C-alpha positions, 0 to 999 in steps of 0.5 A: 500500500505504501508503494501505491501511495508514493506512486500516486503522490508523485503523479500530482502536478508538481509545484515549479521545481525552480522555486524549491531549489533549497538554499545552501545551509549547514543542515543536511537534507536527511537531517531536515527530513527528520523533523517530519518523521511523525507524519505519514508520507502523504502529510510529510509531502505537504509539510515539506512543500510548505516548509520549502515555501517558507524557507525560500520566502525567508531567503528573499526577505533577507536578500531584500533587507540586505539591499535596503540596508546597503542603499541607506548605509551612508545616508545622514537621514533615512526617509520614514518610508524606508525605515518602515520597510526595513523594520517590517522586513526585519520583523518578518525575518525574525518571526518564529516559524511556528508558535508551539501548540500546547496540549494540556492534559488536565486531570486529578491525581491518579487519573492517568495523565503520565501513563497517557503521555508515556503511551503517546510518546511510545515510552512505557515508563518514561514519566513516573506512574503508579497504581497506588498514589500520586506520582507527578508532583509538578507541571511537566512539559514534554516535546520533541526537538532537534537535540540528539539526546534526551534532555530535561530542564528543572526550573526551581523557585527563585530565592525570593519566591521560596522565602515567600513560601517559607514565611507562609509555611512557618506562619501556618505551623505557628501554635500558641500555648492557648490551644485547647487539647481538642483543637490541638488534636485537630491541628495535628490532623490537618492536611495543610499542616502535614504538607507544610511539615513535610516540605520543611523536613524534606528541605531542612531536615527533621525538626525544621517544623519547630523553628521560626522563619528567621531561624530557617533563613539561617539554616543550611538546606540539605540539597545543593541549589544551583545559582542559576536555579535550573538543573539540566539533565541529559542521557543517550537513551530514554530510560537513562533520562527517566532514571535521572528525572524520577526523583525530581518529579515523582511525589515523595511519600511522607513515610519514606525516610532519608532520600537522595540528594535530589529529593531534598530540593523537591519543594523548590521545583516549579516546572520540568521541561523534557525534550525528546530527540526527533520523534516518529510519533510526536512532531516538533512544535507540539508540547504535551503538558501534564497539569496537576488538577488543583494548583499549588499553595505557593503563589508563583506555582499557582500563578504558573498553573493558571497561566499554563492552562490558559496558554493551551490551545487544546485541553484534554480533561483526563478522568479515570473511568471509575470517577467519571460519574458524579465525582466533584473533582471531575466537574471542577476540572470541566468547569476550570477547562471551560473557563480556559475557553473563556479567558485563554487561548483554548479552542478545542476541549475534549474529555479523555476517559482513561483505564477503560479496560477496567470492567467487572463482567458479571456486574456489567451483564447484570446491569446491562440495559441495551441491545439484544445481542448477547455479550460473548466476552470481556472484550465485547463488553469493554467495547460496548461499554466504551461506546455507550460512555462516548455517546452519553458523555459527548451529549453531556459535555456538549450541553455544558459547553452550549450553556457556556460558549457561543453557538458557533464555537469551534469546540462545538463543531468537533466530531468527537468530544470524548475519547476512551483510552487504555494505556495499559492495553496499548502495551499489553493488548490482552483485550484490545488492539492498539487502534481500539485503545484510541492512543493512535487516534490522539496522535492523529489529532495532534498531527492534523492540528499541527499540519493545519496550523502550519498551512495557515501560518505559511499562507499568511507569511508568504502573502504578507511578504509578497505585499512588502515586496510589492511596495519595495519594488515600487520604490524603484519606479519613476512613473509616480503620479503627481495627483497621488496627494489627492487620493491619499487626502481622501483616503485619510478622511475616509479612514478617520470616519471609519475609525469613528464608526469602529469606536461606536461599534465597539461601544455597542458590542461591549454594551451587550454585557451591561445587563447580564453583569448587573443581573449577576451583581444582584444575584451575588448580593442575594446569595453571598452569605449562603455561598460563604457559609457553604465554603466554611463548612466543608469538613465535619465540624472544625476537625482539621479545618482550622489550618486549612482555613488559616491557609486560605486566609494566608493566600488571600482566599485561595488554597490549593492542595495536592490532595484536597479540592481547590478552595477559592472564596473569591471565585465562589463569591463571584460565581453568580456573576459569571453564570450570568455573563459567561454566554455574552462574554463568549459571544464578544470574543467569538470569531463568528458574526452574530446577528445582534452585533455582539462580537468584537472581531467581526466589527474589526473585520468589517473595518478592514474590509471597508478600507480594502474596498476603498483601496480597490476603488482608488486603484480602479479610478487611477488605473496605473501600475504604480497605484496598483503596487500601492493598492496591493501593499495597503490592502496587505498591510491592513490585514497584517495590522488588524491581524496583530490586533486580534492577538492583542485582544486575546491577550487582554481577554484574560485580564478582563475576565478575571477582573471580577475575582481580582477586584473582590480579592483585593477588597477582601484582603484586609479581611483575610489578613485579620482572620489569618492572625487569629490564634488561641481558643476557638480560633477556627470559629473566630476566623469564620466570624471574622470572615463573615463580618468582613464580607458583610462589611465589604458587600454593604460598602459596594464590593460587587458594584466596584467589581462591576465598575472595574470590569467595565473599566477593563473593557474601556481600556481595551477599546482605547487600546484598539483605537490607538493601535489602529490610528497609529499603525494606519497613519504610519502606513498612509504616510508611507504610501503618500505622494513623492512630494512629501519627500519620503521616497528615495530611489533604492537598490533594484529588487526586481529579481526578489520581487519576481521570485516572491511573486512566483512563490505567492502563486505557488501557494494555491498549487501547494494547497491543491496538492495537499487536498489531492494527497489527502483524498488519495490517502483516504481512498486507499485506506477505505479500499485496503483491508483493515489491519485491526483484528481481535487479539490473540487469546 
């Protein structure tokens, strides 16, 4: 089949061979091709063509840049037009080939995230796994690269970050002689205190938990801490790196005494980056991120936890099949992931159900309510049960997403929202084939996601480069029109009018959230006491809750433990507001075009289209070659400027979304500080009373209304930022394209050869895209015609 596929690929109409003559470079062809080992031959061919297009485009841009620099090198004054061109060329030359695609594996402890990553990268025990307890203790990023060895970088907390955590740990452990016997017993049983004691003993040795903050600052740590706060590991083989890495990322059991020197600095670790050599399974440019489900007590690690979730463009919620129904942890993970779709860069979300080989056959047969066909084996039961889970969970997840996200969200268009996987069966194949474990399906998803992104990136890159070369070449022309100034004056007036209309459209867009925001404030005011009360009675009485509550107050309302559910009082108090605004917030930042005009991006697209139409109108009216150059350049630059604006909006989105909880947290900070200082008899009840009084006081003084004002202020800042960027960038662009009478044009070095080559590359985009479609069609046809490789496992 492979031979037939290769033959059909060669029969496609080739893109101009002259275009793809590779420039001289140190990297050998065979080495370059290694980057695409993770892809089937059909996809490799498409990627190579796009890579060659990008490579030739960069070379053309570099040659043009060098010619421009040489032509103005000795000049005392460089025209603004030339400065603009030089800066734009340099920005394009230095633009990264492809921003990494972060795929977050987000799940509770023991859900099987590490086992899943091991199966995807085809290394059975690479990351630590255990069927009994928590294994991975921090965020771990796994990617493939150009390195020849297996490498890892372990990033540690800075000295200042550790001092902050040390202060909180010692404060949490502080006990006074006024504690009663009952409260002292409860103190000893608390999860927060156990973890604090464990960290200090691990880092400083036994007895550290009894020392003060000042004493511990003077104490010598048990482990050696590098001044760079980064530990680098390398090994020739995966197994070698795994052994070296294990002590740093495996959760250290509290009943283990001693430990290696590596485990002594374990409390300092905040992030581990692992780079594999060129992989046949994971393409370069994809980063798999193992994300713990609850965050961290340390502020810096907790901040990194949230930012890591938000930078993932894909999130897989990992849930053990035995915990998927009715578990609060599972629901919390789904809710946090949906928030990432609102505030972050996440566009795709899926539920990955792990350990799906687990099934007790007699119990399943007794409870089975579907189908008349008799189940003959464990294998048949597992496959039937997995299919039922997919259908049920797909509907439940889609309904949840519909309530939170816009109707045209990309994630709602996905054909599959649920995967049922088994890492154990992937290796053992006792019940299922490798295809039935769905590990290969996840790999295929990763490859297609990267391929699609590469296509979009190269298409945009070549088009943008072509626009710049159009104008650069036009600078050498001598047939400039004398009436250009009239065209540009009219265009400036047109732009000013359109910017005013854009400002009004943005105001109308943001106005859609005003009413839901107000309704959310009313709901929050009426329900805050009930919500706070529920947060303060999470355990039986006060047993072990004293320290947890103290930890919550020390961290301004947030407590993240490795073993308990995350507590965030600020988020809980603002939840009624988010329930009202989430659907509208999602609509504002959606890419589709709703009928009510509530989406921001379509207004910017309409602004872009109106400017481009004006450019075309001017070009038709003038009808000369030079104006055609200028028109094409302006149209392309408008797309580049406003395309960058979309990235700016996405980055600001998170700050706007979180402004409600941030505002409430800031207002309640004095209340948290007061409660954290309470010690002695009945301290737990007194802390609760202090929190209730403090929240009551802040609500009475307008806490929720202030949060509303701060969110509206953030929206106003976004609008101002958009209009300022549009005005500044387009004004510069129009100045660049204005008449020669302005004294901005200068005869430059001849770049006609570069322009012609860029024109040829631009034409080739369509041919490359057509080839990719034809190859995909051929591959799908051959797969349909070929006999299935999958078969029942050997019994």
